[in-house]
C-alpha positions, 0 to 999 in steps of 0.5 A: 198741051192740047188734049185731042179729045178734051171736051169743051168749055160750055156756058149755058146753064144745065140742070143735070151735071155732076160738080167735082173737085180733086185734091193732088200732091202737087200742081203738075202731072206727071210729077204729082198725083191725085189724092182725092176726088169728090163728085156730086151728081145733080138733077134740077140742082138737087144732089141725087148721088156722090162719089167720093175717095182718097186715092193712094199716090205713087210717092208721099205727100209733102208737109205744104199738100198735108198743110193745105188740104188735111190730107196725111200720108197716114189717111192714103195709106190704105186707100185705093190706087188710081186705077182701082178708082177710075173705072168706077169714076168714069162709070159715075160721070157717063157724058154728063157735063162737069162743073168745077172751079178752075176746071182746067186744072181738074179736067186736065188733071184727070185726063192726063191721069185716065190717059195714063192708068186707063188708056181712056180720055174724059170727054165730058164737057165742062163748065168752070165757074171760075170763067163765069165769075170773071164775066159777071162778078166785077166787084170781087177783088179776084175770083179765087173760090175762097174769095167768091165764097166769102163775097156770096156769104158761102162756107168757106172752102177748105181744100178738101174735095167734098167741102170745094164741091159744095162751095162750087155748087152754091157758086154755081147756082148763083152764078147760073142765075146772075146777068 
């Protein structure tokens, strides 16, 4: 699906950016919903602000997703709905470049959700650490976040948004200084 207002994938190093990650109830929008967002704002590679929240989905979280993420239906029972979270999220990210691992998944999911819930797309340009790794890391068996974290002796991501943001940030610092 073409997303008319989606930002473009950029590769030049940034010093002011936001690293983000989402967790979802599945892999395909709109049959799946966002259940967690974490975004950390960096200036000169130092974290200056954090946005993180669980989000109440339209349906229930299945056992596969709970086993993968550790997020349960009880955890999101009193969480805010997307229409309560997304306006603040858009204010937080402004027009700052976004960084994510497998960025198209996160960006597309957020784009589609924001269009449906708010009538407003996310238009930020973005950097995909997956694409950076594919270009510069040739001696890894694959380019999954967990594999790259092991390859570079980073903390292991755990499919929770904040932990994955922290690992993605550490990976970005390595990859942005990589030839």
